[in-house]
C-alpha positions as CSV (number, residue, x, y, z in Angstrom):
1,X,-11.7,6.8,-36.6
2,X,-11.6,3.2,-37.7
3,X,-8.4,1.3,-36.6
4,X,-7.3,-1.1,-39.2
5,X,-6.4,-4.6,-37.5
6,X,-2.8,-6.0,-37.0
7,X,-1.3,-9.4,-38.8
8,X,-1.1,-12.0,-36.4
9,X,3.3,-11.5,-36.8
10,X,2.9,-7.9,-35.7
11,X,0.9,-9.0,-32.6
12,X,2.6,-12.2,-32.0
13,X,6.4,-9.7,-31.9
14,X,4.2,-7.1,-29.4
15,X,3.6,-9.2,-26.8
16,X,6.9,-11.8,-27.1
17,X,8.9,-12.4,-24.0
18,X,5.8,-9.9,-22.1
19,X,4.9,-11.1,-18.4
20,X,1.0,-11.5,-19.3
21,X,-0.9,-10.9,-22.0
22,X,-4.8,-9.9,-21.8
23,X,-7.1,-11.6,-24.3
24,X,-10.7,-9.4,-25.0
25,X,-13.0,-11.6,-26.5
26,X,-14.9,-8.9,-28.2
27,X,-18.8,-8.7,-30.2
28,X,-20.9,-6.3,-30.7
29,X,-19.7,-5.3,-27.8
30,X,-19.4,-1.7,-28.0
31,X,-21.8,-0.8,-25.4
32,X,-19.4,-2.5,-22.5
33,X,-16.1,-2.7,-23.5
34,X,-15.0,0.8,-22.6
35,X,-15.4,-0.3,-19.2
36,X,-13.5,-3.4,-19.7
37,X,-10.8,-1.5,-21.3
38,X,-10.3,1.4,-18.8
39,X,-9.4,-1.5,-15.6
40,X,-6.8,-2.8,-17.3
41,X,-6.2,1.0,-18.5
42,X,-5.6,0.8,-14.5
43,X,-3.4,-2.1,-13.3
44,X,-0.7,-1.7,-11.1
45,X,1.3,-4.4,-13.1
46,X,2.8,-2.4,-16.6
47,X,4.3,-5.3,-18.1
48,X,1.8,-6.8,-20.2
49,X,-1.0,-6.5,-23.1
50,X,-4.0,-6.6,-24.1
51,X,-5.2,-7.8,-27.2
52,X,-9.3,-6.8,-27.7
53,X,-10.1,-9.8,-30.7
54,X,-12.8,-8.8,-33.2
55,X,-15.2,-11.7,-33.5
56,X,-16.5,-10.3,-37.2
57,X,-18.8,-7.8,-35.3
58,X,-21.3,-5.0,-37.3
59,X,-19.7,-2.3,-34.7
60,X,-17.1,-0.9,-34.8
61,X,-14.2,-1.9,-31.8
62,X,-10.8,-1.7,-32.5
63,X,-11.8,2.1,-32.8
64,X,-12.1,2.1,-29.3
65,X,-8.8,0.7,-27.9
66,X,-6.8,3.4,-26.3
67,X,-3.7,5.7,-28.1
68,X,-1.8,3.2,-26.3
69,X,0.6,1.5,-27.2
70,X,0.8,-2.3,-25.1
71,X,-3.2,-2.1,-26.8
72,X,-3.0,-4.4,-29.6
73,X,-6.0,-5.7,-32.0
74,X,-7.7,-7.6,-34.4
75,X,-10.2,-8.4,-35.9
76,X,-12.1,-11.7,-38.2
77,X,-13.2,-11.6,-41.2
78,X,-17.0,-13.5,-39.7
79,X,-18.0,-13.7,-36.9
80,X,-16.8,-17.4,-35.4
81,X,-18.3,-18.2,-31.6
82,X,-15.8,-17.2,-28.6
83,X,-14.0,-20.4,-28.9
84,X,-13.1,-19.8,-32.5
85,X,-12.0,-16.5,-30.5
86,X,-9.7,-17.5,-27.8
87,X,-8.0,-20.2,-30.2
88,X,-6.7,-17.0,-33.7
89,X,-5.9,-15.1,-29.2
90,X,-4.1,-18.2,-28.6
91,X,-1.6,-19.4,-32.0
92,X,-0.7,-15.9,-31.9
93,X,0.1,-14.5,-28.6
94,X,3.7,-15.3,-27.6
95,X,3.2,-14.2,-23.6
96,X,4.9,-16.1,-20.7
97,X,1.4,-15.8,-19.0
98,X,-1.9,-15.2,-20.9
99,X,-5.5,-14.5,-18.8
100,X,-9.6,-13.6,-20.9
101,X,-11.2,-11.1,-19.5
102,X,-15.2,-10.7,-21.9
103,X,-15.5,-7.9,-22.7
104,X,-18.4,-6.9,-20.8
105,X,-16.4,-7.2,-17.3
106,X,-14.1,-6.0,-15.1
107,X,-10.6,-6.7,-13.4
108,X,-9.6,-4.7,-10.0
109,X,-6.4,-2.1,-10.7
110,X,-3.7,-4.8,-9.0
111,X,-4.8,-8.0,-10.5
112,X,-2.3,-8.7,-13.0
113,X,0.2,-8.4,-10.2
114,X,-1.1,-10.5,-7.6
115,X,-2.1,-13.2,-10.2
116,X,1.6,-13.0,-12.0
117,X,3.6,-12.7,-9.1
118,X,2.0,-16.0,-7.2
119,X,2.2,-17.7,-10.3
120,X,5.6,-17.4,-10.7
121,X,6.4,-17.3,-7.0
122,X,5.0,-20.3,-6.6
123,X,6.7,-21.9,-10.1
124,X,2.9,-22.8,-11.2
125,X,1.6,-23.6,-14.7
126,X,-2.5,-21.9,-13.6
127,X,-3.1,-19.5,-11.2
128,X,-7.3,-19.8,-10.2
129,X,-9.3,-16.9,-8.5
130,X,-12.8,-16.5,-8.0
131,X,-15.2,-14.3,-9.6
132,X,-17.2,-11.8,-8.1
133,X,-20.5,-11.5,-9.8
134,X,-22.3,-8.5,-10.4
135,X,-26.1,-8.9,-10.7
136,X,-28.0,-6.9,-12.5
137,X,-29.1,-5.2,-9.5
138,X,-24.9,-5.0,-8.2
139,X,-26.1,-7.2,-6.3
140,X,-22.5,-9.5,-5.7
141,X,-21.4,-13.1,-4.9
142,X,-18.9,-14.7,-5.0
143,X,-18.7,-18.0,-6.4
144,X,-18.0,-21.6,-5.2
145,X,-14.0,-21.0,-3.3
146,X,-13.4,-23.1,-0.2
147,X,-10.1,-21.7,1.2
148,X,-7.0,-24.8,0.1
149,X,-3.5,-24.4,0.4
150,X,-0.9,-23.3,-2.0
151,X,0.2,-24.0,-4.7
152,X,-1.7,-28.4,-5.1
153,X,-1.3,-30.9,-8.1
154,X,-3.2,-30.5,-11.2
155,X,-5.3,-33.8,-9.8
156,X,-5.9,-32.3,-6.6
157,X,-7.2,-29.2,-8.2
158,X,-9.4,-31.0,-10.4
159,X,-11.1,-32.8,-8.2
160,X,-11.6,-29.6,-6.1
161,X,-13.0,-28.9,-9.1
162,X,-15.5,-31.5,-10.1
163,X,-16.4,-32.0,-6.9
164,X,-17.4,-28.6,-6.7
165,X,-15.9,-27.4,-4.1
166,X,-14.1,-25.4,-6.1
167,X,-15.6,-22.9,-9.3
168,X,-12.7,-23.1,-12.2
169,X,-14.2,-20.7,-14.9
170,X,-11.9,-20.1,-18.7
171,X,-11.6,-16.2,-16.4
172,X,-7.5,-17.3,-14.8
173,X,-3.9,-16.7,-15.1
174,X,-2.3,-19.3,-17.3
175,X,0.9,-20.1,-19.5
176,X,-0.2,-20.8,-23.0
177,X,-0.1,-24.2,-24.2
178,X,-1.1,-27.1,-27.0
179,X,-4.5,-26.8,-25.4
180,X,-7.3,-25.6,-27.5
181,X,-11.0,-24.4,-27.2
182,X,-13.9,-26.5,-28.4
183,X,-16.8,-25.0,-30.6
184,X,-19.9,-25.8,-28.5
185,X,-22.1,-22.8,-26.0
186,X,-19.7,-24.5,-22.6
187,X,-17.1,-24.0,-24.7
188,X,-15.0,-22.8,-21.8
189,X,-15.6,-25.6,-19.8
190,X,-14.0,-28.0,-21.7
191,X,-11.2,-25.9,-22.4
192,X,-11.0,-25.2,-18.3
193,X,-10.7,-29.6,-17.5
194,X,-8.5,-29.7,-21.4
195,X,-6.2,-27.1,-19.3
196,X,-6.2,-28.7,-16.2
197,X,-5.3,-32.3,-17.3
198,X,-2.5,-31.5,-19.0
199,X,-0.5,-29.1,-16.1
200,X,0.3,-30.0,-12.6
201,X,0.6,-27.6,-10.8
202,X,-2.5,-24.9,-9.9
203,X,-2.0,-21.9,-7.0
204,X,-4.4,-20.3,-5.7
205,X,-5.6,-16.3,-4.8
206,X,-8.5,-16.5,-2.2
207,X,-9.3,-12.4,-3.6
208,X,-12.1,-12.4,-6.3
209,X,-10.1,-9.8,-8.5
210,X,-12.4,-10.8,-11.5
211,X,-16.0,-9.1,-12.1
212,X,-18.2,-11.1,-13.9
213,X,-21.0,-9.6,-15.0
214,X,-24.4,-11.1,-15.9
215,X,-27.1,-10.3,-18.3
216,X,-30.6,-11.6,-18.6
217,X,-30.1,-12.2,-22.3
218,X,-26.4,-14.0,-21.9
219,X,-26.3,-17.2,-24.6
220,X,-26.4,-19.0,-21.1
221,X,-28.3,-17.5,-18.6
222,X,-31.7,-18.7,-20.0
223,X,-33.3,-21.7,-21.9
224,X,-32.2,-21.9,-25.2
225,X,-31.5,-24.8,-27.5
226,X,-27.9,-24.1,-26.9
227,X,-29.1,-26.5,-23.8
228,X,-28.4,-28.7,-25.9
229,X,-25.0,-28.2,-26.0
230,X,-24.2,-29.1,-22.8
231,X,-25.0,-32.0,-22.7
232,X,-23.0,-33.4,-25.4
233,X,-19.7,-31.1,-22.9
234,X,-18.2,-34.1,-21.5
235,X,-17.5,-36.1,-24.4
236,X,-14.9,-33.2,-25.1
237,X,-13.5,-33.8,-21.3
238,X,-14.2,-37.7,-21.4
239,X,-10.4,-38.4,-22.9
240,X,-8.7,-35.4,-20.4
241,X,-9.8,-37.0,-18.1
242,X,-8.6,-40.7,-18.5
243,X,-5.2,-39.0,-18.7
244,X,-5.7,-37.7,-15.4
245,X,-7.7,-40.6,-13.8
246,X,-7.7,-44.5,-14.3
247,X,-9.8,-47.7,-13.4
248,X,-12.5,-46.7,-10.8
249,X,-11.4,-43.1,-10.0
250,X,-11.9,-42.4,-13.7
251,X,-15.2,-44.1,-14.0
252,X,-16.8,-42.7,-10.4
253,X,-15.6,-39.4,-11.8
254,X,-17.4,-39.3,-14.0
255,X,-20.5,-40.5,-13.4
256,X,-20.2,-37.1,-10.5
257,X,-19.6,-35.2,-13.6
258,X,-22.4,-36.7,-15.1
259,X,-24.9,-35.4,-11.8
260,X,-23.6,-32.7,-11.8
261,X,-24.6,-32.1,-16.2
262,X,-28.1,-32.8,-15.5
263,X,-28.6,-30.8,-12.5
264,X,-27.2,-27.8,-14.3
265,X,-29.7,-28.5,-17.5
266,X,-32.5,-29.2,-14.2
267,X,-32.0,-26.1,-13.2
268,X,-31.8,-24.2,-16.2
269,X,-35.3,-25.7,-17.6
270,X,-36.6,-25.2,-13.5
271,X,-36.2,-21.1,-14.2
272,X,-37.4,-21.3,-17.8
273,X,-40.9,-20.0,-17.9
274,X,-40.4,-18.7,-22.4
275,X,-40.1,-21.9,-23.1
276,X,-42.5,-24.8,-22.9
277,X,-41.2,-26.9,-25.2
278,X,-38.4,-27.5,-24.7
279,X,-38.3,-26.6,-21.0
280,X,-40.3,-30.4,-21.9
281,X,-37.8,-31.8,-23.9
282,X,-35.6,-31.1,-21.7
283,X,-37.6,-32.4,-18.8
284,X,-38.4,-34.8,-20.3
285,X,-34.1,-36.4,-22.1
286,X,-33.4,-35.1,-18.1
287,X,-35.7,-38.1,-16.7
288,X,-34.4,-40.6,-18.9
289,X,-30.9,-40.1,-18.1
290,X,-31.6,-39.7,-14.0
291,X,-29.7,-43.1,-12.0
292,X,-30.3,-43.7,-8.9
293,X,-26.7,-43.8,-8.1
294,X,-26.3,-39.8,-8.9
295,X,-28.7,-39.5,-5.8
296,X,-27.6,-41.2,-4.1
297,X,-23.6,-39.5,-4.6
298,X,-24.8,-36.3,-4.7
299,X,-26.4,-37.5,-2.1
300,X,-23.7,-38.8,0.0
301,X,-20.7,-35.8,-1.1
302,X,-23.3,-33.1,0.2
303,X,-25.3,-32.0,-2.1
304,X,-28.2,-32.4,-0.5
305,X,-30.1,-29.4,-3.2
306,X,-28.2,-31.3,-6.8
307,X,-29.4,-34.9,-4.6
308,X,-33.3,-33.4,-4.2
309,X,-33.2,-32.1,-7.4
310,X,-31.7,-35.3,-9.3
311,X,-34.5,-37.3,-7.5
312,X,-37.4,-35.1,-8.0
313,X,-36.8,-34.7,-11.2
314,X,-36.5,-38.4,-11.3
315,X,-40.1,-39.3,-10.4
316,X,-42.0,-36.0,-11.2
317,X,-40.7,-33.7,-14.0
318,X,-44.0,-31.1,-13.2
319,X,-43.8,-31.7,-9.5
320,X,-39.9,-30.2,-9.9
321,X,-40.3,-27.6,-12.1
322,X,-43.4,-26.6,-9.2
323,X,-41.2,-26.8,-6.7
324,X,-38.5,-24.8,-8.4
325,X,-41.0,-22.3,-9.1
326,X,-42.3,-21.7,-5.5
327,X,-38.5,-21.2,-4.9
328,X,-38.1,-18.6,-7.0
329,X,-40.5,-16.5,-6.2
330,X,-39.8,-16.6,-2.0
331,X,-36.5,-15.6,-3.0
332,X,-38.5,-13.0,-4.9
333,X,-40.3,-12.4,-1.6
334,X,-37.6,-12.4,0.7
335,X,-35.1,-9.9,-1.6
């Protein structure tokens, strides 16, 4: 059965005055979308709408929606990417809160109730929660999320993010405003940082109620040419950073974001066994960009592994790669 795409006006009317809209971007996700929709049907919260945005899929996506007036569908005529999908959704919806749920992920039955209740009770603009990563083997890992008081001012929350103590992602509950994503494979990083720089108060829910399913072939899981998007993403957030921090604090924060970016790129290169030319280019670029001050700051802030990784890559990319591969083999044997 082919289901017609709703009009933007109809979506605005359907979400108006609702507590929360769950936006589900989907591109050729027919195999996993039903699992996501089942988790949304199971929500204890009843004052929500689900907007599935079909990003020009080759598959029939909207026909998978349940016969439930809370589930809305919108189709883009061509594939435009995650950033464009979320931007289109934010331009249409009119609910008090929004959360993005990927078409291969799930949320726990009380997730919306818990997040909305905390946001309303603490009068916050954003409610963040840890992710529960689910490996293909079904092994689960909770993302970094230290115990903090809730709520916090946005600048203090950003500091936790930059220091790596809390992993913010685009999968959080927030009150929609003017912030939109820029076209980039890692647009979620820029969106999250820019969103946090425009709000006043951030709440923290300690329970990992968002289940993030990992796939070996995903765009960000393997080393691909899109890694260069990560090399440029700091330019998308620099303006927002200077809105929150000034003077030496702004310089220090940008410096820390830089070595974290380099550390992530080195991890991708160190994990690669398929594209030696790209791996070599990434190593060469990172080696040119790494400064001694990056290593010192990483060690000073107790990011020992990242500091050692940066230092070794600066001295010898080959030694870094061999060490990374050895570490991977040891972990595989331990499992």
